[in-house]
Phi, psi and omega in degrees: 000319184293325177296322179294341180281340176284150181263074179263149179287314175237085185287147175275152168271163182297325178295320178295321180298314183292323184261019179302315183297328182285335178276346181289140180278127182242157179273168179288156180289133179278155184284168177297320179298321180292322180294315181296321180296322181283332183268316185280159180296155185284099184280341184296317181295320178300314180297324179292325176294320183287331186282347180284112180283149176291145179292144183286146181245127181287163178296323182296320180293319179293316179296319180296323180288323175295322178300316181295316181294315177303311180297317185294313182295324177293323178288330186258025184306321181288324183281330180252153175269067181272123179277150181296330179292324179295315181293320179299319179297319179292321178292326173298317177300313178302314178299318178295321177294319175300317181296314177296324175298316181294319179295317180291339182267005180297146175285141183254138181285149182287340182298332181292336182268345179261105178201000000 
């Protein structure tokens, strides 16, 4: 009776008001996985970024790069505050790369492949 006292164009009955939620169209419940995908940060993009391997660099390329860096630092000695220890360390890295290139170029006995 109270609803009828309001001046509505399309008044609800009390029964329609109480049962309104049941008549409403609802979507299906989404799965737990879909909820987690929506809530958690997007880990898939991070995994895709991590999966991309860096291109391999050969020993020759690394040694050539060390040579260029050493030459550059020696030429720019006045412009940069390059300590001798830093330059020695870069030369040591170059020497290590030369050593690894030599070790990797050793001839392998065929006996290792026959077993």
